[in-house]
N, CA, C and O atoms as CSV, one atom per row, in Angstrom:
chain,resi,resn,atom,element,x,y,z
A,1,MET,N,N,-54.237,-3.330,2.038
A,1,MET,CA,C,-54.673,-4.599,1.500
A,1,MET,C,C,-53.553,-5.623,1.697
A,1,MET,O,O,-52.391,-5.343,1.404
A,2,ASP,N,N,-53.907,-6.797,2.191
A,2,ASP,CA,C,-52.948,-7.881,2.411
A,2,ASP,C,C,-53.048,-8.869,1.252
A,2,ASP,O,O,-54.123,-9.403,0.982
A,3,ILE,N,N,-51.932,-9.114,0.565
A,3,ILE,CA,C,-51.948,-10.034,-0.584
A,3,ILE,C,C,-51.494,-11.442,-0.204
A,3,ILE,O,O,-51.279,-12.282,-1.078
A,4,SER,N,N,-51.348,-11.706,1.100
A,4,SER,CA,C,-50.979,-13.048,1.543
A,4,SER,C,C,-52.008,-14.061,1.064
A,4,SER,O,O,-53.207,-13.782,1.041
A,5,GLY,N,N,-51.525,-15.247,0.681
A,5,GLY,CA,C,-52.436,-16.308,0.289
A,5,GLY,C,C,-52.000,-17.037,-0.960
A,5,GLY,O,O,-50.872,-16.897,-1.432
A,6,SER,N,N,-52.928,-17.822,-1.482
A,6,SER,CA,C,-52.687,-18.667,-2.657
A,6,SER,C,C,-53.273,-18.022,-3.899
A,6,SER,O,O,-54.385,-17.496,-3.879
A,7,TRP,N,N,-52.501,-18.073,-4.985
A,7,TRP,CA,C,-52.881,-17.446,-6.243
A,7,TRP,C,C,-52.595,-18.408,-7.393
A,7,TRP,O,O,-51.669,-19.215,-7.318
A,8,THR,N,N,-53.400,-18.319,-8.466
A,8,THR,CA,C,-53.047,-18.997,-9.710
A,8,THR,C,C,-52.147,-18.052,-10.498
A,8,THR,O,O,-52.216,-16.834,-10.338
A,9,TYR,N,N,-51.298,-18.630,-11.352
A,9,TYR,CA,C,-50.313,-17.844,-12.105
A,9,TYR,C,C,-50.408,-18.196,-13.577
A,9,TYR,O,O,-50.318,-19.367,-13.945
A,10,ASN,N,N,-50.591,-17.192,-14.422
A,10,ASN,CA,C,-50.598,-17.351,-15.876
A,10,ASN,C,C,-49.748,-16.255,-16.481
A,10,ASN,O,O,-49.978,-15.070,-16.238
A,11,GLU,N,N,-48.756,-16.656,-17.276
A,11,GLU,CA,C,-47.857,-15.683,-17.909
A,11,GLU,C,C,-47.701,-16.004,-19.390
A,11,GLU,O,O,-47.508,-17.160,-19.767
A,12,ASP,N,N,-47.786,-14.988,-20.212
A,12,ASP,CA,C,-47.462,-15.101,-21.632
A,12,ASP,C,C,-46.148,-14.362,-21.862
A,12,ASP,O,O,-45.979,-13.225,-21.423
A,13,PHE,N,N,-45.220,-15.021,-22.557
A,13,PHE,CA,C,-43.961,-14.368,-22.906
A,13,PHE,C,C,-43.670,-14.656,-24.365
A,13,PHE,O,O,-44.375,-15.451,-24.987
A,14,GLU,N,N,-42.648,-14.028,-24.925
A,14,GLU,CA,C,-42.463,-14.062,-26.372
A,14,GLU,C,C,-42.242,-15.453,-26.955
A,14,GLU,O,O,-42.414,-15.634,-28.161
A,15,TYR,N,N,-41.865,-16.444,-26.144
A,15,TYR,CA,C,-41.610,-17.787,-26.658
A,15,TYR,C,C,-42.660,-18.819,-26.255
A,15,TYR,O,O,-42.616,-19.954,-26.730
A,16,GLY,N,N,-43.600,-18.450,-25.391
A,16,GLY,CA,C,-44.588,-19.419,-24.930
A,16,GLY,C,C,-45.375,-18.909,-23.750
A,16,GLY,O,O,-45.706,-17.725,-23.679
A,17,ASN,N,N,-45.685,-19.819,-22.798
A,17,ASN,CA,C,-46.429,-19.401,-21.618
A,17,ASN,C,C,-46.052,-20.249,-20.407
A,17,ASN,O,O,-45.472,-21.328,-20.533
A,18,SER,N,N,-46.397,-19.731,-19.240
A,18,SER,CA,C,-46.165,-20.409,-17.969
A,18,SER,C,C,-47.478,-20.439,-17.200
A,18,SER,O,O,-48.226,-19.462,-17.186
A,19,VAL,N,N,-47.752,-21.589,-16.552
A,19,VAL,CA,C,-48.966,-21.752,-15.767
A,19,VAL,C,C,-48.590,-22.432,-14.464
A,19,VAL,O,O,-47.810,-23.384,-14.456
A,20,GLY,N,N,-49.146,-21.941,-13.360
A,20,GLY,CA,C,-48.851,-22.566,-12.077
A,20,GLY,C,C,-49.552,-21.880,-10.931
A,20,GLY,O,O,-50.656,-21.355,-11.076
A,21,GLU,N,N,-48.879,-21.893,-9.769
A,21,GLU,CA,C,-49.438,-21.353,-8.546
A,21,GLU,C,C,-48.399,-20.512,-7.826
A,21,GLU,O,O,-47.195,-20.663,-8.034
A,22,VAL,N,N,-48.895,-19.618,-6.972
A,22,VAL,CA,C,-48.025,-18.742,-6.191
A,22,VAL,C,C,-48.553,-18.705,-4.762
A,22,VAL,O,O,-49.760,-18.611,-4.535
A,23,GLU,N,N,-47.641,-18.779,-3.809
A,23,GLU,CA,C,-47.962,-18.578,-2.401
A,23,GLU,C,C,-47.234,-17.319,-1.958
A,23,GLU,O,O,-46.014,-17.228,-2.090
A,24,LEU,N,N,-47.974,-16.347,-1.433
A,24,LEU,CA,C,-47.383,-15.092,-0.981
A,24,LEU,C,C,-47.661,-14.870,0.503
A,24,LEU,O,O,-48.727,-15.220,1.009
A,25,THR,N,N,-46.681,-14.281,1.188
A,25,THR,CA,C,-46.831,-13.882,2.580
A,25,THR,C,C,-46.414,-12.418,2.687
A,25,THR,O,O,-45.322,-12.040,2.262
A,26,GLN,N,N,-47.295,-11.600,3.258
A,26,GLN,CA,C,-47.014,-10.175,3.409
A,26,GLN,C,C,-46.966,-9.822,4.889
A,26,GLN,O,O,-47.873,-10.165,5.647
A,27,THR,N,N,-45.904,-9.136,5.295
A,27,THR,CA,C,-45.771,-8.591,6.641
A,27,THR,C,C,-45.404,-7.123,6.485
A,27,THR,O,O,-44.290,-6.791,6.081
A,28,GLY,N,N,-46.348,-6.248,6.809
A,28,GLY,CA,C,-46.132,-4.825,6.553
A,28,GLY,C,C,-46.017,-4.612,5.059
A,28,GLY,O,O,-46.906,-5.007,4.306
A,29,ASN,N,N,-44.918,-3.982,4.615
A,29,ASN,CA,C,-44.733,-3.802,3.173
A,29,ASN,C,C,-43.753,-4.816,2.589
A,29,ASN,O,O,-43.380,-4.720,1.420
A,30,GLN,N,N,-43.335,-5.793,3.407
A,30,GLN,CA,C,-42.432,-6.849,2.936
A,30,GLN,C,C,-43.239,-8.055,2.440
A,30,GLN,O,O,-44.199,-8.475,3.085
A,31,VAL,N,N,-42.843,-8.602,1.294
A,31,VAL,CA,C,-43.540,-9.748,0.699
A,31,VAL,C,C,-42.513,-10.816,0.354
A,31,VAL,O,O,-41.437,-10.515,-0.162
A,32,SER,N,N,-42.856,-12.065,0.644
A,32,SER,CA,C,-42.034,-13.193,0.215
A,32,SER,C,C,-42.977,-14.260,-0.322
A,32,SER,O,O,-44.179,-14.238,-0.057
A,33,GLY,N,N,-42.414,-15.187,-1.078
A,33,GLY,CA,C,-43.277,-16.224,-1.625
A,33,GLY,C,C,-42.556,-17.186,-2.521
A,33,GLY,O,O,-41.338,-17.131,-2.692
A,34,VAL,N,N,-43.361,-18.091,-3.101
A,34,VAL,CA,C,-42.846,-19.112,-4.000
A,34,VAL,C,C,-43.746,-19.196,-5.221
A,34,VAL,O,O,-44.959,-19.374,-5.105
A,35,PHE,N,N,-43.135,-19.066,-6.395
A,35,PHE,CA,C,-43.799,-19.305,-7.671
A,35,PHE,C,C,-43.472,-20.736,-8.088
A,35,PHE,O,O,-42.298,-21.099,-8.159
A,36,SER,N,N,-44.478,-21.551,-8.362
A,36,SER,CA,C,-44.295,-22.917,-8.855
A,36,SER,C,C,-45.070,-23.025,-10.158
A,36,SER,O,O,-46.297,-22.932,-10.165
A,37,PHE,N,N,-44.346,-23.225,-11.271
A,37,PHE,CA,C,-45.027,-23.199,-12.562
A,37,PHE,C,C,-44.329,-24.089,-13.582
A,37,PHE,O,O,-43.173,-24.478,-13.418
A,38,THR,N,N,-45.071,-24.395,-14.638
A,38,THR,CA,C,-44.517,-25.097,-15.791
A,38,THR,C,C,-44.418,-24.101,-16.928
A,38,THR,O,O,-45.404,-23.484,-17.330
A,39,GLU,N,N,-43.205,-23.960,-17.437
A,39,GLU,CA,C,-42.947,-23.068,-18.570
A,39,GLU,C,C,-42.967,-23.907,-19.845
A,39,GLU,O,O,-42.200,-24.860,-19.981
A,40,GLU,N,N,-43.833,-23.550,-20.763
A,40,GLU,CA,C,-43.957,-24.249,-22.041
A,40,GLU,C,C,-43.455,-23.346,-23.156
A,40,GLU,O,O,-43.995,-22.261,-23.370
A,41,VAL,N,N,-42.436,-23.783,-23.858
A,41,VAL,CA,C,-41.950,-23.054,-25.026
A,41,VAL,C,C,-42.578,-23.714,-26.241
A,41,VAL,O,O,-42.420,-24.915,-26.458
A,42,GLU,N,N,-43.294,-22.922,-27.034
A,42,GLU,CA,C,-44.098,-23.437,-28.139
A,42,GLU,C,C,-43.349,-24.431,-29.012
A,42,GLU,O,O,-42.270,-24.145,-29.531
A,43,ASN,N,N,-43.958,-25.620,-29.162
A,43,ASN,CA,C,-43.442,-26.689,-30.028
A,43,ASN,C,C,-41.995,-27.065,-29.733
A,43,ASN,O,O,-41.271,-27.483,-30.636
A,44,ASN,N,N,-41.565,-26.923,-28.480
A,44,ASN,CA,C,-40.169,-27.184,-28.198
A,44,ASN,C,C,-39.972,-27.986,-26.921
A,44,ASN,O,O,-39.616,-29.162,-26.996
A,45,TYR,N,N,-40.191,-27.393,-25.748
A,45,TYR,CA,C,-39.922,-28.083,-24.500
A,45,TYR,C,C,-40.720,-27.466,-23.360
A,45,TYR,O,O,-41.327,-26.406,-23.511
A,46,SER,N,N,-40.710,-28.153,-22.203
A,46,SER,CA,C,-41.305,-27.598,-20.994
A,46,SER,C,C,-40.322,-27.764,-19.842
A,46,SER,O,O,-39.514,-28.692,-19.811
A,47,ILE,N,N,-40.420,-26.834,-18.896
A,47,ILE,CA,C,-39.549,-26.821,-17.728
A,47,ILE,C,C,-40.425,-26.603,-16.501
A,47,ILE,O,O,-41.294,-25.731,-16.502
A,48,ARG,N,N,-40.201,-27.390,-15.461
A,48,ARG,CA,C,-40.896,-27.205,-14.182
A,48,ARG,C,C,-40.011,-26.320,-13.307
A,48,ARG,O,O,-38.864,-26.672,-13.030
A,49,VAL,N,N,-40.543,-25.159,-12.864
A,49,VAL,CA,C,-39.746,-24.165,-12.146
A,49,VAL,C,C,-40.347,-23.891,-10.766
A,49,VAL,O,O,-41.561,-23.754,-10.617
A,50,THR,N,N,-39.470,-23.815,-9.763
A,50,THR,CA,C,-39.838,-23.344,-8.431
A,50,THR,C,C,-38.926,-22.167,-8.132
A,50,THR,O,O,-37.703,-22.304,-8.125
A,51,GLU,N,N,-39.529,-21.005,-7.886
A,51,GLU,CA,C,-38.759,-19.769,-7.731
A,51,GLU,C,C,-39.172,-19.058,-6.446
A,51,GLU,O,O,-40.312,-18.613,-6.314
A,52,LYS,N,N,-38.240,-18.952,-5.500
A,52,LYS,CA,C,-38.493,-18.215,-4.267
A,52,LYS,C,C,-38.198,-16.745,-4.519
A,52,LYS,O,O,-37.209,-16.395,-5.163
A,53,VAL,N,N,-39.088,-15.879,-3.991
A,53,VAL,CA,C,-38.971,-14.443,-4.239
A,53,VAL,C,C,-39.110,-13.654,-2.946
A,53,VAL,O,O,-39.691,-14.125,-1.968
A,54,LYS,N,N,-38.559,-12.432,-2.965
A,54,LYS,CA,C,-38.725,-11.474,-1.873
A,54,LYS,C,C,-38.849,-10.089,-2.483
A,54,LYS,O,O,-38.295,-9.811,-3.547
A,55,GLY,N,N,-39.588,-9.221,-1.791
A,55,GLY,CA,C,-39.709,-7.865,-2.293
A,55,GLY,C,C,-40.526,-6.990,-1.384
A,55,GLY,O,O,-40.788,-7.331,-0.230
A,56,THR,N,N,-40.932,-5.835,-1.927
A,56,THR,CA,C,-41.683,-4.852,-1.160
A,56,THR,C,C,-42.834,-4.269,-1.974
A,56,THR,O,O,-42.808,-4.223,-3.203
A,57,ILE,N,N,-43.841,-3.827,-1.229
A,57,ILE,CA,C,-44.941,-3.057,-1.813
A,57,ILE,C,C,-44.690,-1.601,-1.451
A,57,ILE,O,O,-44.473,-1.269,-0.286
A,58,SER,N,N,-44.721,-0.742,-2.453
A,58,SER,CA,C,-44.532,0.685,-2.227
A,58,SER,C,C,-45.380,1.451,-3.228
A,58,SER,O,O,-45.332,1.178,-4.427
A,59,ASN,N,N,-46.154,2.405,-2.740
A,59,ASN,CA,C,-47.020,3.215,-3.600
A,59,ASN,C,C,-47.942,2.372,-4.474
A,59,ASN,O,O,-48.172,2.697,-5.639
A,60,GLY,N,N,-48.473,1.280,-3.901
A,60,GLY,CA,C,-49.407,0.426,-4.623
A,60,GLY,C,C,-48.783,-0.490,-5.646
A,60,GLY,O,O,-49.502,-1.160,-6.388
A,61,LYS,N,N,-47.456,-0.540,-5.708
A,61,LYS,CA,C,-46.747,-1.410,-6.658
A,61,LYS,C,C,-45.947,-2.450,-5.873
A,61,LYS,O,O,-45.458,-2.173,-4.778
A,62,LEU,N,N,-45.821,-3.628,-6.436
A,62,LEU,CA,C,-45.062,-4.713,-5.834
A,62,LEU,C,C,-43.898,-5.060,-6.751
A,62,LEU,O,O,-44.092,-5.283,-7.945
A,63,LEU,N,N,-42.697,-5.106,-6.202
A,63,LEU,CA,C,-41.521,-5.534,-6.954
A,63,LEU,C,C,-40.923,-6.720,-6.222
A,63,LEU,O,O,-40.542,-6.612,-5.056
A,64,LEU,N,N,-40.840,-7.869,-6.918
A,64,LEU,CA,C,-40.283,-9.097,-6.353
A,64,LEU,C,C,-39.035,-9.483,-7.127
A,64,LEU,O,O,-39.005,-9.400,-8.355
A,65,GLU,N,N,-38.008,-9.903,-6.407
A,65,GLU,CA,C,-36.770,-10.388,-7.005
A,65,GLU,C,C,-36.581,-11.847,-6.612
A,65,GLU,O,O,-36.840,-12.233,-5.472
A,66,SER,N,N,-36.137,-12.636,-7.548
A,66,SER,CA,C,-35.861,-14.040,-7.295
A,66,SER,C,C,-34.660,-14.172,-6.355
A,66,SER,O,O,-33.646,-13.499,-6.540
A,67,VAL,N,N,-34.778,-15.045,-5.342
A,67,VAL,CA,C,-33.657,-15.297,-4.437
A,67,VAL,C,C,-33.146,-16.732,-4.553
A,67,VAL,O,O,-32.048,-17.048,-4.096
A,68,GLU,N,N,-33.953,-17.594,-5.168
A,68,GLU,CA,C,-33.542,-18.997,-5.373
A,68,GLU,C,C,-34.412,-19.598,-6.460
A,68,GLU,O,O,-35.629,-19.414,-6.461
A,69,VAL,N,N,-33.789,-20.321,-7.391
A,69,VAL,CA,C,-34.527,-20.945,-8.492
A,69,VAL,C,C,-34.087,-22.396,-8.649
A,69,VAL,O,O,-32.899,-22.712,-8.599
A,70,LYS,N,N,-35.076,-23.273,-8.839
A,70,LYS,CA,C,-34.800,-24.672,-9.179
A,70,LYS,C,C,-35.635,-24.995,-10.409
A,70,LYS,O,O,-36.845,-24.771,-10.426
A,71,ALA,N,N,-34.974,-25.528,-11.447
A,71,ALA,CA,C,-35.669,-25.848,-12.695
A,71,ALA,C,C,-35.362,-27.285,-13.095
A,71,ALA,O,O,-34.212,-27.722,-13.053
A,72,ILE,N,N,-36.409,-28.014,-13.484
A,72,ILE,CA,C,-36.290,-29.417,-13.884
A,72,ILE,C,C,-36.794,-29.570,-15.314
A,72,ILE,O,O,-37.907,-29.155,-15.636
A,73,GLN,N,N,-35.967,-30.170,-16.169
A,73,GLN,CA,C,-36.365,-30.481,-17.544
A,73,GLN,C,C,-35.989,-31.925,-17.818
A,73,GLN,O,O,-34.848,-32.329,-17.594
A,74,ASN,N,N,-36.941,-32.700,-18.299
A,74,ASN,CA,C,-36.721,-34.123,-18.597
A,74,ASN,C,C,-36.107,-34.874,-17.421
A,74,ASN,O,O,-35.231,-35.721,-17.596
A,75,GLY,N,N,-36.588,-34.543,-16.201
A,75,GLY,CA,C,-36.164,-35.268,-15.020
A,75,GLY,C,C,-34.826,-34.863,-14.430
A,75,GLY,O,O,-34.372,-35.479,-13.466
A,76,ARG,N,N,-34.180,-33.839,-14.985
A,76,ARG,CA,C,-32.901,-33.428,-14.396
A,76,ARG,C,C,-32.867,-31.919,-14.209
A,76,ARG,O,O,-33.503,-31.167,-14.947
A,77,GLU,N,N,-32.105,-31.496,-13.200
A,77,GLU,CA,C,-32.000,-30.074,-12.889
A,77,GLU,C,C,-31.168,-29.360,-13.945
A,77,GLU,O,O,-30.131,-29.856,-14.386
A,78,ILE,N,N,-31.649,-28.175,-14.343
A,78,ILE,CA,C,-30.952,-27.377,-15.349
A,78,ILE,C,C,-30.742,-25.955,-14.832
A,78,ILE,O,O,-31.344,-25.553,-13.836
A,79,SER,N,N,-29.898,-25.211,-15.505
A,79,SER,CA,C,-29.690,-23.809,-15.186
A,79,SER,C,C,-30.890,-23.003,-15.682
A,79,SER,O,O,-31.428,-23.282,-16.753
A,80,TYR,N,N,-31.306,-22.007,-14.904
A,80,TYR,CA,C,-32.474,-21.191,-15.254
A,80,TYR,C,C,-32.236,-19.777,-14.758
A,80,TYR,O,O,-31.856,-19.581,-13.603
A,81,LEU,N,N,-32.454,-18.794,-15.610
A,81,LEU,CA,C,-32.234,-17.399,-15.234
A,81,LEU,C,C,-33.311,-16.927,-14.262
A,81,LEU,O,O,-34.499,-17.127,-14.515
A,82,PRO,N,N,-32.913,-16.304,-13.151
A,82,PRO,CA,C,-33.904,-15.776,-12.204
A,82,PRO,C,C,-34.685,-14.618,-12.818
A,82,PRO,O,O,-34.195,-13.912,-13.700
A,83,ASN,N,N,-35.907,-14.441,-12.333
A,83,ASN,CA,C,-36.810,-13.405,-12.823
A,83,ASN,C,C,-36.959,-12.265,-11.834
A,83,ASN,O,O,-36.703,-12.415,-10.639
A,84,SER,N,N,-37.375,-11.130,-12.355
A,84,SER,CA,C,-37.887,-10.019,-11.558
A,84,SER,C,C,-39.362,-9.896,-11.918
A,84,SER,O,O,-39.733,-10.029,-13.084
A,85,PHE,N,N,-40.197,-9.643,-10.924
A,85,PHE,CA,C,-41.640,-9.521,-11.117
A,85,PHE,C,C,-42.051,-8.128,-10.672
A,85,PHE,O,O,-41.820,-7.747,-9.525
A,86,GLU,N,N,-42.656,-7.368,-11.570
A,86,GLU,CA,C,-43.106,-6.015,-11.266
A,86,GLU,C,C,-44.598,-5.913,-11.551
A,86,GLU,O,O,-45.048,-6.231,-12.652
A,87,THR,N,N,-45.364,-5.469,-10.556
A,87,THR,CA,C,-46.807,-5.382,-10.766
A,87,THR,C,C,-47.206,-4.005,-11.273
A,87,THR,O,O,-46.547,-2.998,-11.014
A,88,HIS,N,N,-48.305,-4.004,-12.000
A,88,HIS,CA,C,-48.852,-2.772,-12.548
A,88,HIS,C,C,-50.226,-2.476,-11.963
A,88,HIS,O,O,-50.706,-1.344,-12.019
A,89,ARG,N,N,-50.855,-3.514,-11.397
A,89,ARG,CA,C,-52.200,-3.339,-10.837
A,89,ARG,C,C,-52.426,-4.403,-9.766
A,89,ARG,O,O,-52.178,-5.587,-9.992
A,90,ILE,N,N,-52.893,-3.973,-8.608
A,90,ILE,CA,C,-53.217,-4.897,-7.528
A,90,ILE,C,C,-54.627,-4.599,-7.051
A,90,ILE,O,O,-54.937,-3.468,-6.675
A,91,THR,N,N,-55.484,-5.619,-7.068
A,91,THR,CA,C,-56.800,-5.512,-6.441
A,91,THR,C,C,-56.895,-6.662,-5.429
A,91,THR,O,O,-55.963,-7.455,-5.292
A,92,GLU,N,N,-58.002,-6.742,-4.741
A,92,GLU,CA,C,-58.185,-7.778,-3.711
A,92,GLU,C,C,-57.983,-9.187,-4.270
A,92,GLU,O,O,-57.439,-10.048,-3.579
A,93,ASN,N,N,-58.415,-9.435,-5.520
A,93,ASN,CA,C,-58.387,-10.787,-6.071
A,93,ASN,C,C,-57.575,-10.941,-7.346
A,93,ASN,O,O,-57.583,-12.013,-7.950
A,94,GLN,N,N,-56.868,-9.886,-7.774
A,94,GLN,CA,C,-56.090,-9.987,-9.009
A,94,GLN,C,C,-54.854,-9.095,-8.938
A,94,GLN,O,O,-54.907,-7.959,-8.466
A,95,ILE,N,N,-53.740,-9.646,-9.421
A,95,ILE,CA,C,-52.496,-8.892,-9.556
A,95,ILE,C,C,-52.037,-9.048,-10.999
A,95,ILE,O,O,-51.949,-10.166,-11.507
A,96,VAL,N,N,-51.746,-7.938,-11.659
A,96,VAL,CA,C,-51.299,-7.946,-13.048
A,96,VAL,C,C,-49.915,-7.310,-13.097
A,96,VAL,O,O,-49.681,-6.273,-12.477
A,97,GLY,N,N,-48.997,-7.937,-13.838
A,97,GLY,CA,C,-47.660,-7.374,-13.901
A,97,GLY,C,C,-46.836,-7.931,-15.041
A,97,GLY,O,O,-47.354,-8.555,-15.968
A,98,SER,N,N,-45.528,-7.686,-14.948
A,98,SER,CA,C,-44.615,-8.158,-15.982
A,98,SER,C,C,-43.389,-8.796,-15.327
A,98,SER,O,O,-43.050,-8.514,-14.177
A,99,THR,N,N,-42.746,-9.659,-16.095
A,99,THR,CA,C,-41.518,-10.313,-15.652
A,99,THR,C,C,-40.414,-9.995,-16.648
A,99,THR,O,O,-40.672,-9.677,-17.810
A,100,PHE,N,N,-39.187,-10.087,-16.170
A,100,PHE,CA,C,-38.048,-9.993,-17.071
A,100,PHE,C,C,-36.859,-10.678,-16.422
A,100,PHE,O,O,-36.749,-10.734,-15.197
A,101,ASP,N,N,-35.962,-11.204,-17.266
A,101,ASP,CA,C,-34.752,-11.844,-16.753
A,101,ASP,C,C,-33.522,-11.107,-17.278
A,101,ASP,O,O,-33.651,-10.092,-17.963
A,102,SER,N,N,-32.334,-11.613,-16.961
A,102,SER,CA,C,-31.105,-10.904,-17.323
A,102,SER,C,C,-30.826,-10.900,-18.823
A,102,SER,O,O,-29.954,-10.163,-19.282
A,103,GLU,N,N,-31.558,-11.715,-19.600
A,103,GLU,CA,C,-31.425,-11.690,-21.060
A,103,GLU,C,C,-32.546,-10.878,-21.699
A,103,GLU,O,O,-32.754,-10.947,-22.910
A,104,ASP,N,N,-33.272,-10.103,-20.880
A,104,ASP,CA,C,-34.362,-9.243,-21.325
A,104,ASP,C,C,-35.516,-9.986,-21.988
A,104,ASP,O,O,-36.212,-9.430,-22.838
A,105,VAL,N,N,-35.718,-11.255,-21.593
A,105,VAL,CA,C,-36.931,-11.964,-22.010
A,105,VAL,C,C,-38.039,-11.461,-21.088
A,105,VAL,O,O,-37.943,-11.573,-19.866
A,106,CYS,N,N,-39.089,-10.906,-21.687
A,106,CYS,CA,C,-40.164,-10.276,-20.929
A,106,CYS,C,C,-41.460,-11.059,-21.072
A,106,CYS,O,O,-41.692,-11.737,-22.073
A,107,GLY,N,N,-42.283,-10.952,-20.063
A,107,GLY,CA,C,-43.597,-11.575,-20.093
A,107,GLY,C,C,-44.603,-10.720,-19.362
A,107,GLY,O,O,-44.233,-9.785,-18.652
A,108,VAL,N,N,-45.887,-11.039,-19.531
A,108,VAL,CA,C,-46.978,-10.380,-18.836
A,108,VAL,C,C,-47.732,-11.463,-18.082
A,108,VAL,O,O,-48.075,-12.498,-18.653
A,109,PHE,N,N,-47.993,-11.225,-16.784
A,109,PHE,CA,C,-48.648,-12.245,-15.979
A,109,PHE,C,C,-49.888,-11.714,-15.273
A,109,PHE,O,O,-50.053,-10.511,-15.071
A,110,VAL,N,N,-50.755,-12.658,-14.903
A,110,VAL,CA,C,-51.931,-12.374,-14.085
A,110,VAL,C,C,-51.957,-13.393,-12.952
A,110,VAL,O,O,-51.841,-14.596,-13.183
A,111,LEU,N,N,-52.112,-12.896,-11.720
A,111,LEU,CA,C,-52.351,-13.746,-10.564
A,111,LEU,C,C,-53.810,-13.573,-10.169
A,111,LEU,O,O,-54.289,-12.448,-10.031
A,112,GLN,N,N,-54.521,-14.692,-9.984
A,112,GLN,CA,C,-55.900,-14.662,-9.518
A,112,GLN,C,C,-55.919,-15.317,-8.154
A,112,GLN,O,O,-55.406,-16.425,-7.994
A,113,ARG,N,N,-56.512,-14.641,-7.150
A,113,ARG,CA,C,-56.581,-15.210,-5.812
A,113,ARG,C,C,-57.448,-16.467,-5.835
A,113,ARG,O,O,-58.531,-16.481,-6.421
A,114,LYS,N,N,-56.954,-17.519,-5.187
A,114,LYS,CA,C,-57.750,-18.734,-5.029
A,114,LYS,C,C,-58.749,-18.498,-3.901
A,114,LYS,O,O,-58.385,-18.084,-2.800
A,115,ILE,N,N,-59.999,-18.769,-4.200
A,115,ILE,CA,C,-61.050,-18.515,-3.199
A,115,ILE,C,C,-61.638,-19.821,-2.735
A,115,ILE,O,O,-62.536,-19.829,-1.894
């Protein structure tokens, strides 16, 4: 199964949620892409994030590591911890997984293929 293409992105994490889009390109078992999303922390702030990722599919699982992150808050660039994305289920039109960063902030995400 080739997961290349455009996906919607929805993630719930312990402080809020993230909503956006993902573009993935798969060549063999190698995957690269860009996550573009707005992270909303409940009753506090929002951050616009663009995160480039690379990884591999092995045994039906996808593991992506951030290779570059740009985050904008209130019109200026800020520091943002890179994420790791690990999938738990991949079908033709849906990918379900979890994220975590170096401070162990975890989230659960769903990617839906844009049709």
